[in-house]
PyMOL Python script that loads the backbone (N, CA, C, O; Angstrom):
from pymol import cmd

cmd.read_pdbstr("""\
ATOM      1  N   MET A   1       5.471  12.265  18.029  1.00  0.00           N
ATOM      2  CA  MET A   1       4.285  11.752  17.361  1.00  0.00           C
ATOM      3  C   MET A   1       4.344  12.097  15.874  1.00  0.00           C
ATOM      4  O   MET A   1       4.518  13.259  15.508  1.00  0.00           O
ATOM      5  N   VAL A   2       4.199  11.089  15.026  1.00  0.00           N
ATOM      6  CA  VAL A   2       4.210  11.287  13.583  1.00  0.00           C
ATOM      7  C   VAL A   2       2.797  11.582  13.123  1.00  0.00           C
ATOM      8  O   VAL A   2       1.864  10.846  13.444  1.00  0.00           O
ATOM      9  N   ARG A   3       2.644  12.641  12.384  1.00  0.00           N
ATOM     10  CA  ARG A   3       1.330  13.006  11.873  1.00  0.00           C
ATOM     11  C   ARG A   3       1.195  12.493  10.444  1.00  0.00           C
ATOM     12  O   ARG A   3       1.988  12.844   9.571  1.00  0.00           O
ATOM     13  N   VAL A   4       0.191  11.666  10.218  1.00  0.00           N
ATOM     14  CA  VAL A   4      -0.052  11.095   8.898  1.00  0.00           C
ATOM     15  C   VAL A   4      -1.231  11.814   8.273  1.00  0.00           C
ATOM     16  O   VAL A   4      -2.311  11.884   8.861  1.00  0.00           O
ATOM     17  N   THR A   5      -1.019  12.355   7.067  1.00  0.00           N
ATOM     18  CA  THR A   5      -2.119  12.992   6.361  1.00  0.00           C
ATOM     19  C   THR A   5      -2.456  12.158   5.153  1.00  0.00           C
ATOM     20  O   THR A   5      -1.575  11.791   4.376  1.00  0.00           O
ATOM     21  N   GLY A   6      -3.717  11.862   4.993  1.00  0.00           N
ATOM     22  CA  GLY A   6      -4.169  11.016   3.905  1.00  0.00           C
ATOM     23  C   GLY A   6      -4.995   9.870   4.448  1.00  0.00           C
ATOM     24  O   GLY A   6      -5.250   9.778   5.649  1.00  0.00           O
ATOM     25  N   HIS A   7      -5.407   9.003   3.549  1.00  0.00           N
ATOM     26  CA  HIS A   7      -6.225   7.853   3.923  1.00  0.00           C
ATOM     27  C   HIS A   7      -5.332   6.742   4.474  1.00  0.00           C
ATOM     28  O   HIS A   7      -4.311   6.413   3.870  1.00  0.00           O
ATOM     29  N   PRO A   8      -5.709   6.163   5.617  1.00  0.00           N
ATOM     30  CA  PRO A   8      -4.901   5.079   6.179  1.00  0.00           C
ATOM     31  C   PRO A   8      -4.942   3.842   5.294  1.00  0.00           C
ATOM     32  O   PRO A   8      -5.881   3.639   4.525  1.00  0.00           O
ATOM     33  N   LEU A   9      -3.914   3.029   5.416  1.00  0.00           N
ATOM     34  CA  LEU A   9      -3.853   1.781   4.653  1.00  0.00           C
ATOM     35  C   LEU A   9      -4.839   0.772   5.224  1.00  0.00           C
ATOM     36  O   LEU A   9      -5.097   0.769   6.428  1.00  0.00           O
ATOM     37  N   PRO A  10      -5.394  -0.085   4.368  1.00  0.00           N
ATOM     38  CA  PRO A  10      -6.268  -1.143   4.869  1.00  0.00           C
ATOM     39  C   PRO A  10      -5.446  -2.218   5.574  1.00  0.00           C
ATOM     40  O   PRO A  10      -4.223  -2.255   5.439  1.00  0.00           O
ATOM     41  N   LYS A  11      -6.099  -3.067   6.305  1.00  0.00           N
ATOM     42  CA  LYS A  11      -5.449  -4.177   7.008  1.00  0.00           C
ATOM     43  C   LYS A  11      -4.952  -5.198   5.989  1.00  0.00           C
ATOM     44  O   LYS A  11      -5.707  -5.682   5.145  1.00  0.00           O
ATOM     45  N   THR A  12      -3.660  -5.511   6.093  1.00  0.00           N
ATOM     46  CA  THR A  12      -3.064  -6.571   5.269  1.00  0.00           C
ATOM     47  C   THR A  12      -2.261  -7.469   6.202  1.00  0.00           C
ATOM     48  O   THR A  12      -2.228  -7.245   7.413  1.00  0.00           O
ATOM     49  N   SER A  13      -1.630  -8.458   5.650  1.00  0.00           N
ATOM     50  CA  SER A  13      -0.818  -9.361   6.465  1.00  0.00           C
ATOM     51  C   SER A  13       0.373  -8.606   7.070  1.00  0.00           C
ATOM     52  O   SER A  13       0.775  -7.555   6.572  1.00  0.00           O
ATOM     53  N   ALA A  14       0.919  -9.158   8.138  1.00  0.00           N
ATOM     54  CA  ALA A  14       2.082  -8.544   8.779  1.00  0.00           C
ATOM     55  C   ALA A  14       3.272  -8.441   7.820  1.00  0.00           C
ATOM     56  O   ALA A  14       3.923  -7.396   7.788  1.00  0.00           O
ATOM     57  N   PRO A  15       3.584  -9.491   7.032  1.00  0.00           N
ATOM     58  CA  PRO A  15       4.702  -9.355   6.091  1.00  0.00           C
ATOM     59  C   PRO A  15       4.468  -8.252   5.045  1.00  0.00           C
ATOM     60  O   PRO A  15       5.393  -7.523   4.686  1.00  0.00           O
ATOM     61  N   ALA A  16       3.232  -8.140   4.568  1.00  0.00           N
ATOM     62  CA  ALA A  16       2.925  -7.090   3.587  1.00  0.00           C
ATOM     63  C   ALA A  16       3.060  -5.715   4.230  1.00  0.00           C
ATOM     64  O   ALA A  16       3.578  -4.789   3.606  1.00  0.00           O
ATOM     65  N   GLN A  17       2.600  -5.573   5.472  1.00  0.00           N
ATOM     66  CA  GLN A  17       2.717  -4.295   6.168  1.00  0.00           C
ATOM     67  C   GLN A  17       4.179  -3.921   6.383  1.00  0.00           C
ATOM     68  O   GLN A  17       4.558  -2.760   6.228  1.00  0.00           O
ATOM     69  N   ARG A  18       4.991  -4.898   6.739  1.00  0.00           N
ATOM     70  CA  ARG A  18       6.430  -4.633   6.915  1.00  0.00           C
ATOM     71  C   ARG A  18       7.066  -4.208   5.592  1.00  0.00           C
ATOM     72  O   ARG A  18       7.927  -3.328   5.568  1.00  0.00           O
ATOM     73  N   ALA A  19       6.642  -4.832   4.499  1.00  0.00           N
ATOM     74  CA  ALA A  19       7.170  -4.466   3.178  1.00  0.00           C
ATOM     75  C   ALA A  19       6.829  -3.012   2.857  1.00  0.00           C
ATOM     76  O   ALA A  19       7.675  -2.269   2.358  1.00  0.00           O
ATOM     77  N   LEU A  20       5.597  -2.609   3.143  1.00  0.00           N
ATOM     78  CA  LEU A  20       5.194  -1.225   2.895  1.00  0.00           C
ATOM     79  C   LEU A  20       5.966  -0.268   3.804  1.00  0.00           C
ATOM     80  O   LEU A  20       6.422   0.786   3.363  1.00  0.00           O
ATOM     81  N   ASP A  21       6.106  -0.642   5.068  1.00  0.00           N
ATOM     82  CA  ASP A  21       6.868   0.186   6.014  1.00  0.00           C
ATOM     83  C   ASP A  21       8.311   0.371   5.542  1.00  0.00           C
ATOM     84  O   ASP A  21       8.897   1.440   5.714  1.00  0.00           O
ATOM     85  N   SER A  22       8.874  -0.680   4.947  1.00  0.00           N
ATOM     86  CA  SER A  22      10.285  -0.630   4.545  1.00  0.00           C
ATOM     87  C   SER A  22      10.567   0.417   3.468  1.00  0.00           C
ATOM     88  O   SER A  22      11.700   0.878   3.328  1.00  0.00           O
ATOM     89  N   ILE A  23       9.533   0.793   2.707  1.00  0.00           N
ATOM     90  CA  ILE A  23       9.737   1.817   1.673  1.00  0.00           C
ATOM     91  C   ILE A  23       8.977   3.106   2.000  1.00  0.00           C
ATOM     92  O   ILE A  23       8.813   3.975   1.144  1.00  0.00           O
ATOM     93  N   GLY A  24       8.517   3.216   3.246  1.00  0.00           N
ATOM     94  CA  GLY A  24       7.931   4.465   3.705  1.00  0.00           C
ATOM     95  C   GLY A  24       6.499   4.727   3.298  1.00  0.00           C
ATOM     96  O   GLY A  24       6.074   5.882   3.262  1.00  0.00           O
ATOM     97  N   ILE A  25       5.743   3.690   2.992  1.00  0.00           N
ATOM     98  CA  ILE A  25       4.346   3.874   2.619  1.00  0.00           C
ATOM     99  C   ILE A  25       3.492   3.835   3.878  1.00  0.00           C
ATOM    100  O   ILE A  25       3.452   2.827   4.583  1.00  0.00           O
ATOM    101  N   ALA A  26       2.805   4.950   4.154  1.00  0.00           N
ATOM    102  CA  ALA A  26       1.962   5.047   5.346  1.00  0.00           C
ATOM    103  C   ALA A  26       0.502   5.338   5.011  1.00  0.00           C
ATOM    104  O   ALA A  26      -0.379   5.133   5.846  1.00  0.00           O
ATOM    105  N   THR A  27       0.243   5.815   3.793  1.00  0.00           N
ATOM    106  CA  THR A  27      -1.122   6.168   3.401  1.00  0.00           C
ATOM    107  C   THR A  27      -1.416   5.661   1.994  1.00  0.00           C
ATOM    108  O   THR A  27      -0.511   5.279   1.252  1.00  0.00           O
ATOM    109  N   LEU A  28      -2.697   5.667   1.645  1.00  0.00           N
ATOM    110  CA  LEU A  28      -3.068   5.292   0.282  1.00  0.00           C
ATOM    111  C   LEU A  28      -2.439   6.241  -0.733  1.00  0.00           C
ATOM    112  O   LEU A  28      -2.047   5.824  -1.823  1.00  0.00           O
ATOM    113  N   GLU A  29      -2.347   7.501  -0.373  1.00  0.00           N
ATOM    114  CA  GLU A  29      -1.749   8.475  -1.285  1.00  0.00           C
ATOM    115  C   GLU A  29      -0.293   8.139  -1.578  1.00  0.00           C
ATOM    116  O   GLU A  29       0.181   8.363  -2.692  1.00  0.00           O
ATOM    117  N   ASP A  30       0.418   7.605  -0.596  1.00  0.00           N
ATOM    118  CA  ASP A  30       1.804   7.166  -0.815  1.00  0.00           C
ATOM    119  C   ASP A  30       1.860   6.062  -1.866  1.00  0.00           C
ATOM    120  O   ASP A  30       2.800   5.999  -2.657  1.00  0.00           O
ATOM    121  N   LEU A  31       0.857   5.197  -1.871  1.00  0.00           N
ATOM    122  CA  LEU A  31       0.834   4.076  -2.818  1.00  0.00           C
ATOM    123  C   LEU A  31       0.752   4.530  -4.270  1.00  0.00           C
ATOM    124  O   LEU A  31       1.202   3.816  -5.166  1.00  0.00           O
ATOM    125  N   THR A  32       0.188   5.701  -4.512  1.00  0.00           N
ATOM    126  CA  THR A  32      -0.019   6.152  -5.893  1.00  0.00           C
ATOM    127  C   THR A  32       1.292   6.422  -6.622  1.00  0.00           C
ATOM    128  O   THR A  32       1.286   6.636  -7.834  1.00  0.00           O
ATOM    129  N   ARG A  33       2.420   6.415  -5.902  1.00  0.00           N
ATOM    130  CA  ARG A  33       3.738   6.616  -6.535  1.00  0.00           C
ATOM    131  C   ARG A  33       4.317   5.305  -7.060  1.00  0.00           C
ATOM    132  O   ARG A  33       5.365   5.312  -7.706  1.00  0.00           O
ATOM    133  N   TYR A  34       3.659   4.193  -6.796  1.00  0.00           N
ATOM    134  CA  TYR A  34       4.193   2.868  -7.135  1.00  0.00           C
ATOM    135  C   TYR A  34       3.227   2.103  -8.024  1.00  0.00           C
ATOM    136  O   TYR A  34       2.015   2.314  -7.981  1.00  0.00           O
ATOM    137  N   THR A  35       3.792   1.207  -8.833  1.00  0.00           N
ATOM    138  CA  THR A  35       2.964   0.309  -9.640  1.00  0.00           C
ATOM    139  C   THR A  35       2.720  -0.974  -8.848  1.00  0.00           C
ATOM    140  O   THR A  35       3.388  -1.239  -7.849  1.00  0.00           O
ATOM    141  N   GLU A  36       1.768  -1.749  -9.305  1.00  0.00           N
ATOM    142  CA  GLU A  36       1.529  -3.054  -8.685  1.00  0.00           C
ATOM    143  C   GLU A  36       2.782  -3.921  -8.802  1.00  0.00           C
ATOM    144  O   GLU A  36       3.127  -4.652  -7.873  1.00  0.00           O
ATOM    145  N   ARG A  37       3.449  -3.838  -9.927  1.00  0.00           N
ATOM    146  CA  ARG A  37       4.670  -4.610 -10.138  1.00  0.00           C
ATOM    147  C   ARG A  37       5.750  -4.222  -9.122  1.00  0.00           C
ATOM    148  O   ARG A  37       6.458  -5.081  -8.598  1.00  0.00           O
ATOM    149  N   ASP A  38       5.867  -2.916  -8.852  1.00  0.00           N
ATOM    150  CA  ASP A  38       6.828  -2.451  -7.836  1.00  0.00           C
ATOM    151  C   ASP A  38       6.558  -3.125  -6.501  1.00  0.00           C
ATOM    152  O   ASP A  38       7.477  -3.619  -5.846  1.00  0.00           O
ATOM    153  N   LEU A  39       5.297  -3.143  -6.102  1.00  0.00           N
ATOM    154  CA  LEU A  39       4.939  -3.713  -4.805  1.00  0.00           C
ATOM    155  C   LEU A  39       5.157  -5.214  -4.766  1.00  0.00           C
ATOM    156  O   LEU A  39       5.640  -5.747  -3.768  1.00  0.00           O
ATOM    157  N   LEU A  40       4.805  -5.901  -5.848  1.00  0.00           N
ATOM    158  CA  LEU A  40       4.974  -7.356  -5.883  1.00  0.00           C
ATOM    159  C   LEU A  40       6.444  -7.762  -5.812  1.00  0.00           C
ATOM    160  O   LEU A  40       6.759  -8.896  -5.449  1.00  0.00           O
ATOM    161  N   ALA A  41       7.335  -6.850  -6.153  1.00  0.00           N
ATOM    162  CA  ALA A  41       8.770  -7.138  -6.079  1.00  0.00           C
ATOM    163  C   ALA A  41       9.296  -7.085  -4.642  1.00  0.00           C
ATOM    164  O   ALA A  41      10.410  -7.533  -4.372  1.00  0.00           O
ATOM    165  N   LEU A  42       8.501  -6.542  -3.728  1.00  0.00           N
ATOM    166  CA  LEU A  42       8.924  -6.438  -2.333  1.00  0.00           C
ATOM    167  C   LEU A  42       8.791  -7.774  -1.619  1.00  0.00           C
ATOM    168  O   LEU A  42       7.810  -8.494  -1.809  1.00  0.00           O
ATOM    169  N   HIS A  43       9.770  -8.098  -0.805  1.00  0.00           N
ATOM    170  CA  HIS A  43       9.711  -9.310  -0.001  1.00  0.00           C
ATOM    171  C   HIS A  43       8.555  -9.184   0.990  1.00  0.00           C
ATOM    172  O   HIS A  43       8.493  -8.221   1.754  1.00  0.00           O
ATOM    173  N   GLY A  44       7.643 -10.152   0.977  1.00  0.00           N
ATOM    174  CA  GLY A  44       6.506 -10.151   1.889  1.00  0.00           C
ATOM    175  C   GLY A  44       5.210  -9.675   1.263  1.00  0.00           C
ATOM    176  O   GLY A  44       4.140  -9.830   1.851  1.00  0.00           O
ATOM    177  N   MET A  45       5.297  -9.097   0.072  1.00  0.00           N
ATOM    178  CA  MET A  45       4.098  -8.580  -0.590  1.00  0.00           C
ATOM    179  C   MET A  45       3.616  -9.595  -1.618  1.00  0.00           C
ATOM    180  O   MET A  45       4.370  -9.994  -2.506  1.00  0.00           O
ATOM    181  N   GLY A  46       2.363 -10.009  -1.497  1.00  0.00           N
ATOM    182  CA  GLY A  46       1.809 -10.987  -2.421  1.00  0.00           C
ATOM    183  C   GLY A  46       0.602 -10.448  -3.159  1.00  0.00           C
ATOM    184  O   GLY A  46       0.158  -9.328  -2.908  1.00  0.00           O
ATOM    185  N   PRO A  47       0.067 -11.258  -4.080  1.00  0.00           N
ATOM    186  CA  PRO A  47      -1.081 -10.830  -4.887  1.00  0.00           C
ATOM    187  C   PRO A  47      -2.309 -10.463  -4.057  1.00  0.00           C
ATOM    188  O   PRO A  47      -3.028  -9.523  -4.396  1.00  0.00           O
ATOM    189  N   LYS A  48      -2.552 -11.194  -2.976  1.00  0.00           N
ATOM    190  CA  LYS A  48      -3.728 -10.892  -2.154  1.00  0.00           C
ATOM    191  C   LYS A  48      -3.606  -9.506  -1.527  1.00  0.00           C
ATOM    192  O   LYS A  48      -4.572  -8.743  -1.526  1.00  0.00           O
ATOM    193  N   ALA A  49      -2.442  -9.176  -1.000  1.00  0.00           N
ATOM    194  CA  ALA A  49      -2.241  -7.860  -0.388  1.00  0.00           C
ATOM    195  C   ALA A  49      -2.388  -6.758  -1.433  1.00  0.00           C
ATOM    196  O   ALA A  49      -2.991  -5.721  -1.157  1.00  0.00           O
ATOM    197  N   VAL A  50      -1.850  -6.971  -2.620  1.00  0.00           N
ATOM    198  CA  VAL A  50      -1.967  -5.968  -3.682  1.00  0.00           C
ATOM    199  C   VAL A  50      -3.433  -5.792  -4.071  1.00  0.00           C
ATOM    200  O   VAL A  50      -3.874  -4.672  -4.331  1.00  0.00           O
ATOM    201  N   ARG A  51      -4.181  -6.872  -4.113  1.00  0.00           N
ATOM    202  CA  ARG A  51      -5.608  -6.801  -4.441  1.00  0.00           C
ATOM    203  C   ARG A  51      -6.362  -5.976  -3.377  1.00  0.00           C
ATOM    204  O   ARG A  51      -7.202  -5.143  -3.717  1.00  0.00           O
ATOM    205  N   ILE A  52      -6.058  -6.212  -2.100  1.00  0.00           N
ATOM    206  CA  ILE A  52      -6.685  -5.451  -1.017  1.00  0.00           C
ATOM    207  C   ILE A  52      -6.356  -3.968  -1.164  1.00  0.00           C
ATOM    208  O   ILE A  52      -7.235  -3.117  -1.027  1.00  0.00           O
ATOM    209  N   LEU A  53      -5.099  -3.662  -1.441  1.00  0.00           N
ATOM    210  CA  LEU A  53      -4.676  -2.270  -1.609  1.00  0.00           C
ATOM    211  C   LEU A  53      -5.355  -1.628  -2.821  1.00  0.00           C
ATOM    212  O   LEU A  53      -5.825  -0.493  -2.743  1.00  0.00           O
ATOM    213  N   ARG A  54      -5.404  -2.359  -3.942  1.00  0.00           N
ATOM    214  CA  ARG A  54      -6.040  -1.836  -5.163  1.00  0.00           C
ATOM    215  C   ARG A  54      -7.509  -1.513  -4.905  1.00  0.00           C
ATOM    216  O   ARG A  54      -7.994  -0.450  -5.294  1.00  0.00           O
ATOM    217  N   ASP A  55      -8.217  -2.436  -4.246  1.00  0.00           N
ATOM    218  CA  ASP A  55      -9.633  -2.217  -3.967  1.00  0.00           C
ATOM    219  C   ASP A  55      -9.848  -0.978  -3.104  1.00  0.00           C
ATOM    220  O   ASP A  55     -10.783  -0.212  -3.336  1.00  0.00           O
ATOM    221  N   ASP A  56      -8.987  -0.781  -2.110  1.00  0.00           N
ATOM    222  CA  ASP A  56      -9.125   0.379  -1.237  1.00  0.00           C
ATOM    223  C   ASP A  56      -8.756   1.664  -1.972  1.00  0.00           C
ATOM    224  O   ASP A  56      -9.399   2.695  -1.773  1.00  0.00           O
ATOM    225  N   LEU A  57      -7.736   1.614  -2.811  1.00  0.00           N
ATOM    226  CA  LEU A  57      -7.403   2.780  -3.630  1.00  0.00           C
ATOM    227  C   LEU A  57      -8.604   3.188  -4.475  1.00  0.00           C
ATOM    228  O   LEU A  57      -8.989   4.357  -4.495  1.00  0.00           O
ATOM    229  N   GLU A  58      -9.191   2.220  -5.171  1.00  0.00           N
ATOM    230  CA  GLU A  58     -10.328   2.508  -6.044  1.00  0.00           C
ATOM    231  C   GLU A  58     -11.508   3.065  -5.268  1.00  0.00           C
ATOM    232  O   GLU A  58     -12.218   3.945  -5.755  1.00  0.00           O
ATOM    233  N   ARG A  59     -11.719   2.555  -4.063  1.00  0.00           N
ATOM    234  CA  ARG A  59     -12.813   3.026  -3.213  1.00  0.00           C
ATOM    235  C   ARG A  59     -12.650   4.516  -2.881  1.00  0.00           C
ATOM    236  O   ARG A  59     -13.635   5.210  -2.631  1.00  0.00           O
ATOM    237  N   HIS A  60     -11.426   4.991  -2.880  1.00  0.00           N
ATOM    238  CA  HIS A  60     -11.139   6.394  -2.573  1.00  0.00           C
ATOM    239  C   HIS A  60     -10.805   7.220  -3.828  1.00  0.00           C
ATOM    240  O   HIS A  60     -10.330   8.350  -3.722  1.00  0.00           O
ATOM    241  N   GLY A  61     -11.054   6.655  -4.999  1.00  0.00           N
ATOM    242  CA  GLY A  61     -10.826   7.380  -6.242  1.00  0.00           C
ATOM    243  C   GLY A  61      -9.362   7.534  -6.606  1.00  0.00           C
ATOM    244  O   GLY A  61      -8.997   8.466  -7.322  1.00  0.00           O
ATOM    245  N   LEU A  62      -8.500   6.612  -6.111  1.00  0.00           N
ATOM    246  CA  LEU A  62      -7.072   6.655  -6.378  1.00  0.00           C
ATOM    247  C   LEU A  62      -6.645   5.426  -7.180  1.00  0.00           C
ATOM    248  O   LEU A  62      -7.395   4.456  -7.288  1.00  0.00           O
ATOM    249  N   ASN A  63      -5.439   5.475  -7.738  1.00  0.00           N
ATOM    250  CA  ASN A  63      -4.900   4.367  -8.530  1.00  0.00           C
ATOM    251  C   ASN A  63      -3.398   4.226  -8.283  1.00  0.00           C
ATOM    252  O   ASN A  63      -2.736   5.160  -7.832  1.00  0.00           O
ATOM    253  N   PHE A  64      -2.876   3.029  -8.589  1.00  0.00           N
ATOM    254  CA  PHE A  64      -1.435   2.851  -8.610  1.00  0.00           C
ATOM    255  C   PHE A  64      -0.862   3.683  -9.753  1.00  0.00           C
ATOM    256  O   PHE A  64      -1.595   4.096 -10.652  1.00  0.00           O
ATOM    257  N   ALA A  65       0.442   3.929  -9.718  1.00  0.00           N
ATOM    258  CA  ALA A  65       1.115   4.692 -10.778  1.00  0.00           C
ATOM    259  C   ALA A  65       0.963   3.985 -12.111  1.00  0.00           C
ATOM    260  O   ALA A  65       1.460   4.470 -13.128  1.00  0.00           O
TER     261      ALA A  65
END
""", "prot")
cmd.dss("prot")
cmd.show_as("cartoon", "prot")
cmd.util.cbc("prot")
cmd.orient("prot")
């Protein structure tokens, strides 16, 4: 069993989730190491998914790098 510490990721599309999984992002805190541009460069990650992630980061007082 993998123990995840931090805020869970919000629901995004399956391709966007696979893109995040491919680089080891499991929590909102993991996202803070990346820029929006970094994420948009991933296959399967689009502007809508980045917007959902940004909104959830802000809701928890976090930001992209």
